[in-house]
N, C-alpha and C positions, 0 to 999 in steps of 0.2 A: 670805776667806769674801765672796761677792757677792749679787747680789739681783735682783728685777722685780716686775711688778705685772699689772693690768687686770682685766677684770670679766666678770661675768654668770653665768648659773643654767641648769643641766639640768634638764628635767624627767623623766629618764629613769626614776629610782626613786621608791618612795614614802615620806614622811617616817618611816615607822614604823622605830624604832631597831633590831628585830630583824633587819629587811631589810639593815641596813648590817654585822651583825656577821661579822667574818671569820670567828668560831667554827662558823658553821652549818655541819652536817654532812649535807647531804642528798645524795642520790645525783645521779651527774653525770646531766644530761640529753643525750643524745645528738643533740637536734635540731639540725640545722644552721642557722644564720640566713640567711634570703635576703634580705642587704642589698647593693643595687647599688653598686658604689664607683665605677667609671668609667665615664662615658658615652662610647660609641662613637664614635671618629675625634677626640675632644677633646685637643688637644697637653697634656703633662703639665708644669705649672710646673716649673722646673729644680731640681735638689736644690742645697744648698749648696758642693757640690764641683764642679758643672756648670762646666768651663773657658769662659771667654769667649775667642774670638779676639783678637789685636791689632787687626785690623782692625775689629772690633766697638768696641774701647776708642777707635779713633782715629777711629769713625764718630760724633763728636757735634759737628758743624759749628755755628755760632752760626746758627741758621736761624728762621724763622718755625714751622716745624711743632715744633722743638725747645722753642721758647718756650712753644708752645701746650700740649706734653706735659707740661711741668714745670708749668705752672699749672694745669692738670687734676691733676695728683697733688698739688699742694701746697694744692689746694682740696679734695681730698678727706679730705688730713691734716687740715687746720684744722675741717672741718665734719663728719667721720665719726671719723677716728682718736684726735684727741685731745680727745673727749668721751666716752669711753665708760661714765661713771657720773655718777650724781647726788651730789654728794658732801654728807657731814652737816658739821656746822660745824666738828668738830674736825678735818676733813680738808680744808678749804676750800682750804688752800695747794697741793696737789694737781693741781688743775683749772688755777692760775695757772701753775704750772710747765710741764703739758703745753700747755695754749693760748697761752701768751705767754713765759715763759722759755725754753722750749726752742727755739721758731722764732726767737728773737732770736739765740740761741747760734748756730744754725744757719747763720744770715745770715754769719756771722764764722769757720765751722768746716766746712770742704767733707765731713771724713768723717761729719759728723751731717748735713749735707743731702743728701748723697747717701743714707744709709741710710734717711730720712725718704723719699724718692723710692722706693726699691725695696719699703719697707714698703706704702707707697701703693698702689703697682703691683701688689703681692701681694694688697691688697683689694680692689681694682678686679676681681682677676682673679677672686673668688668669681661673678661676675654677667656676666663675659664672658670665660670661660675660652678661647675661640679668638682673641682679640685678638691679633693678631701684633706690633701697637706695645708692647701691655702687656707681653707676653712676653720681647720683646728689652728693655724698659727694666726689667724685674724683675734681668734678668741682669747688664746693663751696670751699672745703678747698685750694685747688691751689688757686683760686681767693683770699682768705683770706690771704693766705701766700705770694702771691705778695703785697698785700697791705700792710700787717705789716712789709715786708722787706723792703719796701719804707719808711715807718714812721720809722723804726728802724735806718735807714742808716740817715735818716735826722734828728734825735736826739741822733745821735753818739757820745757818751762823752767819745770815749777812753778806756772805762775799758775793761779787759781782757775777761769777759765772756760776752759783748756784740760783741766783734769781734769774739767771738769762735761762738755766734749763727749766727752773718751774715754770716760767711765761711761756716759752716755746712747746713745750709740752702741754699747756694749756690750749695753745692755739691750735696745735695738732690734733688734741684729742677732738676739737670741736669740728675740725674739718673730716677727721675720721667718722665721726656721729652722723654729718650731714651724707659723706659718701656711702655709706652702709644704709643709707634709706633707698639705694637705688633699686635693690631686688626685694624689698619687704613685701610681705603678704598685704594687700588692699582690699580683699575680700573675705569678711566684712571691713569696712575701712573703720579705721579709728585713728585720730590725727597723732602726728609723731611726738608726743610728748616726752618720752624719755629723752629725746634727742635735745629738747630745749630745756629739760630740767640738768642734764649735763652739763649744757652750758653756763647755767646758774652757778653750778658747783666750781668749774672751771674759771668761771668769772672771780669768783670769793678768793680763788688761790693766785690768781694773775695779779687782781687788784694788791694783795698783800705784798707779792714779790716787786712788782713795779716801784712800790715805794722805797724798798731797800736799793732797788736797780739804779734810781735816778742819784743814788749819791755817789756812783762810781763812773767817772768819765770812760772808762774803757768799755762800760755794759755794752753789748751788742743789742741788747731788746731795746735800750733807750735808742740807740740809732736805728734801729729798725722802725719803730712808729714816728720818729722825728723826720724821718724821709718819705711819708706817706701823706697827703693831704687830708685824708680821711679822718685822720686823728686830730688835726686842727679844729676840726667842727667839733669835737666832742663836748665842749661847754655849753653850746647853744643846740644841741643835739634834740633835746625835747621841748624846744619853744614851740609856743602854739602857732607860729606861722608857719610851721613846716606841716601841720596836719590839715592846713586849710582845704587841700583838693579833696580831702575825704572825710570832712565833716557832716556829710550826708549820713555816714554809717551811724553817728550820734544822734540824729535827728535835731528836731527843731528845739529852742529855748524859749520860756516864757518871759514877758515883760520886765521880770525880775531877773534875766540872764541866767535861769536854771533851767537844765533841760526837763522836757516834758514827759520823758519815758522814765520812771520809777527806779529801773534798773540803775540808772544813773545817780542817783540823789545819794547813796552810799560813796564817801570819799574815796576809798582804797580802790574801788571798782572804776568809779570815772577816772580816776589817776591811771589806773592801770591800761584803761583803754586809749586814755591822751597821750600818755607816753609811747605806747606802741606806735600809734598812729603817726605821730610825730616823726618817729623812727622811718616807718615806712615813708614818710614825707619824704626824708632827706634820700632816701633811695630812688623816688620818683623824680626829684629834681636832677639826681645824679644821671638819670636816664636820658632826662631831656636834655640836657646839657653835653650828652655823649661823652662823659667822662670815661677813662681807659677802662678797658677789660679788667686789669689787675686790680682797680678800686672799686669796681662794681662787685668783683667776687670778695673782695674783703669785706665791704657791707652785707653781703649775703652771710658770711662766715659770722658777722660780729653779732647778728641779730640774736642769736641764742645767749649770746655773753649779756646784752643789754635788755633783752626783754624781761619786764617786771615779772616776779614770782606769782603773784596775784592774776595777772593775764594767763599762765599757763595753766593755772589753777583752773579758771573760767574756760578754756580751750578742754581741759580733762573733764569738765563736768557737761560738755557739748551745748555752751551755752550758745544760741545762734549769732550773736552779733561777734562773740569772740572767734568762731568759726569763720565768719565773712571776711574779718580783719586779718585772721590768718592766711586768707585766700589770695588776699591782695598782696601779703609778703610774697607769697609762694608764686604770682603771677608776675611781679618785678623779679623776683628771682632766676625765671625765665633767661633773663637777659645774660647769664653769665652759663648756659647750657652747653657753650662748647669745651668747657673745661671738665675733665673725667670726674671730679668728686661734686658736681653740680649734675650734671647730663641731663638726663629726660625726669629728675624726681620733682623738680618744681611743678611741670605740666601734670605728671602724676598724682601728686598731692592736690592740685586744683580740681581735677579729676574728680578725687575721693570726697573732698568737701562738696562738690556739690552734690553729690548722693545723699549726704545727710545734712544738708540746709534745709530748714523748714520751706515748704511753698512760699509762706508769706515774707521772707527773707530771699528768695530767689532773685529779686528785682535788682538787689544789691550784688549778686555774683556775674552780671551781665559783663561788666569791667573786667573783672579777674579772667573771665572766658575769653574774651576778646583778645588780651592782652597775652594769655597763654599759648593763643592760636587754635583754642579750642571750638571757637566761633567764628565766624566770619563779622567782618567790621560792619 
């Protein structure tokens, strides 16, 4: 099991607890939100599966232009990305890891260095969506990071810093994947399964490296996770109690305790839904408990790492229940919208999911729409 982080708040819904309750049974509001998603003629940042041609990869000569680009990306990481929150005294170690340790490790491990460059390009594209140099940098450095992450895993010698580099690279890849969703084309709408699948792959690398990292007292990734309350809840993350507020999505059970809907008779399918809803339930509890923004965003980013592969398969198949469950995740993710890599993505994904969820399932979309600020309470 893996993980992640980062910060900030969305003003979308009121603080009234009643407005957060998934048990609200108001009639479906047919109002179509008028939310502009794309700017005309603006190039769309690439998805995580966009191929990078060999010529692109080789087009990285040691030139003044490249040095200035990398300085620009590094400066943005140091001054913007690595300082996303004001720490409390109990979490003061986290900014040290972001600001000092992670850059130092990146100087010796190209997989981490390249994903820092890619993430920084994604950040800068928020204010310069037509910058051709940044669009190319985003694609090329992500491809180089993926390539060098595989190399680093193949050559892994279980040294503390190697494990740290693998884990931090996996974390930043997941953030970058989420951040790259902000300007993606959503007409026609298709769920962001590429982002979810990248998280599954990053999870496998993360867990393997973390096992080795735990052997070293000097490991920065171990310090990183031990100083965040989110990770303390991992052993019980998928407990039944967490999905209690959302069991209506699964439907009623018969006298023998078996779900009446035949879709849930398959064990793999049922467990994929139950585990995903349990994770979403922990997010819901965190929001109700007014957990700090850093931890809320940790939960948002970690979703792609923990979500069952079977659930992603069902989202890709456009199963109505899976789409509704995904909408509940994005609705809660709006609570991190003030942070740049979350932004307006959750609201836009809920909008898109609303358009493709069948009519008979629309009643289950009421809560995500209210939670996202797309419909009145």
